[in-house]
C-alpha positions in Angstrom: -59.5 37.7 27.5 -57.8 34.9 29.4 -57.0 33.1 26.2 -55.8 36.2 24.4 -53.5 37.1 27.3 -52.1 33.6 27.3 -51.6 33.8 23.5 -49.8 37.2 23.7 -47.7 36.4 26.7 -46.5 33.1 25.3 -44.4 34.9 22.6 -42.4 36.8 25.2 -42.1 33.8 27.5 -40.8 31.6 24.7 -38.4 34.3 23.4 -37.1 34.7 27.0 -36.7 30.9 27.3 -34.8 30.7 24.0 -32.6 33.6 24.9 -31.7 31.9 28.2 -31.1 28.6 26.5 -28.5 30.2 24.2 -26.9 32.4 26.8 -26.7 30.0 29.7 -25.5 26.5 28.8 -26.5 23.8 31.2 -27.1 20.0 31.4 -30.8 20.4 30.8 -30.5 22.7 27.8 -32.1 21.5 24.5 -30.2 24.0 22.4 -26.7 22.8 23.3 -27.7 19.2 23.5 -28.9 19.5 19.9 -25.6 21.1 18.8 -23.5 18.6 20.8 -25.3 15.5 19.5 -25.3 16.8 15.9 -21.5 17.6 16.1 -20.9 14.0 17.5 -22.6 12.4 14.5 -21.1 14.8 12.0 -17.6 13.8 13.2 -18.5 10.1 13.0 -19.8 10.6 9.4 -16.7 12.6 8.5 -14.1 10.0 9.8 -16.1 6.7 9.5 -18.5 7.1 6.6 -20.6 4.1 5.5 -21.1 5.4 2.0 -17.5 6.6 1.3 -18.5 8.0 -2.1 -21.0 10.4 -0.6 -19.7 14.0 -0.2 -18.5 15.0 3.3 -20.9 17.9 3.1 -23.8 16.1 1.4 -26.6 17.4 -0.8 -28.9 19.9 1.2 -26.8 19.6 4.3 -27.1 23.3 5.2 -30.8 23.4 4.5 -31.3 20.4 6.7 -29.3 22.2 9.4 -31.7 25.1 9.2 -34.6 22.7 9.4 -33.2 21.4 12.7 -33.3 24.8 14.3 -36.5 25.9 12.7 -38.5 22.8 13.8 -36.9 22.8 17.3 -37.0 26.5 18.1 -38.1 29.0 15.5 -41.4 27.4 14.8 -42.4 27.7 18.5 -41.1 31.2 18.6 -43.3 32.4 15.7 -46.5 31.0 17.0 -46.7 27.3 17.7 -45.9 27.7 21.4 -48.6 30.4 21.8 -51.2 28.4 20.1 -50.3 25.2 22.0 -50.6 27.1 25.3 -54.0 28.4 24.4 -55.1 24.9 23.4 -53.8 23.4 26.7 -55.6 26.1 28.7 -58.9 25.5 26.9 -58.6 21.8 27.2 -58.0 22.0 31.0 -61.0 24.3 31.3 -63.0 21.7 29.4 -61.9 19.0 31.8 -63.0 21.2 34.8 -66.4 21.6 33.2 -66.6 17.8 33.3 -65.5 17.8 36.9 -61.9 16.5 36.2 -58.8 18.1 37.5 -56.4 16.6 35.0 -55.9 13.7 32.5 -53.8 11.5 34.8 -55.2 8.0 34.9 -52.0 6.1 35.8 -49.9 7.7 38.5 -46.4 6.5 38.2 -44.6 9.1 40.3 -44.0 6.4 43.0 -42.2 4.1 40.6 -38.5 3.8 40.4 -36.9 6.4 38.1 -35.7 3.8 35.6 -39.2 2.4 35.4 -40.7 5.8 34.7 -38.1 6.6 32.0 -38.5 3.2 30.3 -42.3 3.5 30.3 -42.3 6.9 28.9 -39.7 5.9 26.2 -41.7 2.8 25.1 -45.2 4.4 25.2 -44.0 7.5 23.4 -42.2 5.6 20.7 -45.2 3.3 20.1 -47.4 6.4 19.7 -44.9 7.9 17.3 -44.7 4.7 15.3 -48.4 4.7 14.8 -48.4 8.4 13.9 -45.6 7.7 11.4 -47.7 5.1 9.7 -50.6 7.5 9.5 -48.4 10.0 7.7 -47.8 7.4 5.0 -51.4 6.0 4.8 -53.5 9.2 4.7 -53.0 11.1 1.4 -53.4 14.5 3.0 -50.7 13.8 5.6 -48.4 12.1 3.1 -48.1 15.3 1.1 -46.5 17.0 4.1 -44.4 14.0 5.0 -42.9 14.1 1.5 -40.6 16.9 2.7 -38.8 14.4 4.9 -38.7 11.8 2.2 -37.3 14.2 -0.4 -33.8 13.5 1.1 -31.5 12.1 -1.6 -28.4 11.5 0.5 -28.7 10.3 4.1 -27.0 12.1 6.9 -27.8 12.9 10.6 -29.2 16.3 9.8 -31.9 14.7 7.6 -33.5 13.5 10.9 -35.1 16.9 11.5 -35.9 17.8 7.9 -39.7 17.6 8.1 -42.6 19.8 7.4 -43.8 22.0 10.3 -47.2 20.4 10.1 -45.7 17.2 11.5 -45.0 19.0 14.8 -48.8 19.7 15.0 -49.8 16.1 14.0 -47.4 14.4 16.4 -48.0 16.7 19.4 -51.8 16.7 19.0 -52.1 12.9 18.8 -49.6 12.2 21.7 -51.0 14.8 24.0 -53.9 12.8 25.5 -52.3 9.4 25.9 -49.1 10.8 27.4 -51.1 13.2 29.5 -52.9 10.2 31.1 -49.6 9.1 32.6 -48.1 11.3 35.3 -44.7 12.2 33.9 -42.5 15.1 35.1 -40.7 17.5 32.8 -37.3 16.1 33.8 -38.2 12.6 32.7 -39.6 13.9 29.4 -36.3 15.8 28.8 -34.1 12.8 29.3 -36.3 10.6 27.1 -36.3 13.3 24.4 -32.5 13.5 24.4 -32.2 9.7 24.0 -34.8 9.7 21.1 -33.0 12.7 19.5 -29.7 10.7 19.6 -31.3 7.6 18.1 -33.0 9.6 15.4 -29.7 11.2 14.4 -28.1 7.8 14.4 -30.9 6.3 12.2 -30.3 8.9 9.5 -26.6 9.1 9.7 -24.1 7.9 7.1 -22.4 5.4 9.5 -22.6 1.6 9.8 -22.9 -0.1 13.2 -23.7 -3.8 13.3 -26.1 -4.2 16.2 -26.4 -8.0 15.9 -29.6 -9.2 17.7 -30.3 -5.7 18.9 -31.4 -4.8 15.4 -34.7 -6.4 16.3 -35.1 -3.9 19.1 -33.5 -0.6 18.0 -33.8 1.2 14.8 -30.6 1.7 12.8 -29.2 3.3 9.6 -29.6 0.2 7.5 -33.2 -0.3 8.4 -34.1 3.4 8.1 -32.4 3.7 4.7 -34.9 1.2 3.4 -37.6 3.4 4.8 -36.3 6.3 2.6 -36.0 4.2 -0.5 -37.6 5.7 -3.6 -39.1 2.4 -4.5 -40.4 0.1 -1.7 -40.9 -3.7 -2.2 -44.1 -4.3 -4.1 -46.0 -5.9 -1.2 -45.4 -2.9 1.1 -47.6 -0.3 -0.5 -47.3 2.4 2.1 -43.6 1.8 3.1 -41.4 -0.2 5.4 -39.6 0.2 8.7 -41.6 2.9 10.4 -39.8 2.7 13.7 -38.7 5.9 15.3 -36.3 4.7 18.0 -37.4 1.1 18.3 -37.6 -1.4 15.4 -39.5 -3.9 17.5 -42.9 -2.5 16.4 -42.1 -3.2 12.7 -41.1 -6.8 13.5 -44.2 -7.3 15.6 -46.6 -5.9 13.1 -45.1 -7.0 9.9 -43.7 -3.8 8.4 -40.1 -4.7 8.8 -37.9 -5.1 5.7 -34.2 -5.7 5.7 -33.2 -8.4 3.2 -30.2 -6.9 1.5 -27.6 -4.1 1.9 -29.2 -0.8 1.2 -25.9 1.1 0.7 -26.6 2.0 -3.0 -30.4 2.0 -3.2 -32.0 5.1 -4.7 -33.5 7.5 -2.2 -36.2 10.1 -2.5 -39.8 10.3 -3.8 -41.6 9.3 -7.0 -42.5 12.8 -8.2 -39.3 14.5 -7.1 -39.0 16.5 -10.4 -42.0 18.5 -9.4 -40.9 18.9 -5.7 -39.6 22.2 -4.5 -35.9 22.5 -3.6 -35.9 25.5 -1.2 -36.9 25.6 2.5 -39.6 28.2 2.0 -41.3 26.5 -0.9 -41.2 23.2 1.0 -42.7 24.8 4.1 -45.8 25.6 1.9 -45.8 22.3 0.2 -48.8 20.1 1.1 -51.2 23.0 1.1 -50.6 23.8 -2.5 -49.7 20.3 -3.8 -52.0 19.1 -6.6 -53.2 16.1 -4.6 -54.1 18.1 -1.5 -55.9 20.7 -3.6 -58.1 17.9 -4.9 -58.4 16.1 -1.5 
């Protein structure tokens, strides 16, 4: 009964949270940060485009905009938040059976704020880099990740065009390692906003020369190669997996940036058979031929 009550109450709790997010703008409000950051990069793309031949309102722009709000808010509203809360409750009950109060193994609450933020940012990004590689290497997961790689014209909104299964994969894998470090919700919010901004930047149609910083931070030129329809022959599973940081790709040999990717072809190999609407893409992976035979 405890788990059922948690499941049912989570719908109302999240609906109330989302309502308050929309109605009451504030500095710790995901909803308006998403809109503000998106508008910022939209204006940059509009006035300072890298690919000047690309339409101002690029292919699938409006669908990608819907993906942003669906993956950020609506997916949680229709069930993900409720299921997550039940899982967390069950997991904490399991820890208590083992005689453990929580997962925290490294207590960093006494560290300086900047050190806490930097640690969370780096650890979280390294976890995401590894998860991103799994999405490319495991056939079952790649079928879901194809939704993100179906982008034919890069723009900031393509950042959050991804299959809803990726929410589950990323959150499930990061839960335990991040839970072992004692972060507060405020620190997580700040790091998430920074990662959101860098993610929009990586997918945007702008060019910013980072100089030596390109070996540390991801950027549109590197990430465009990640979205190439044809990767270099020696990189079977892809290149440039960095989410916010490019340093992992340079450290582990998956970095590729040898020529200007301005006019390379983007997309996936079997795009002629790939659905073009949101609802059909949201079911893709489960009904793809490869996953049916997996």
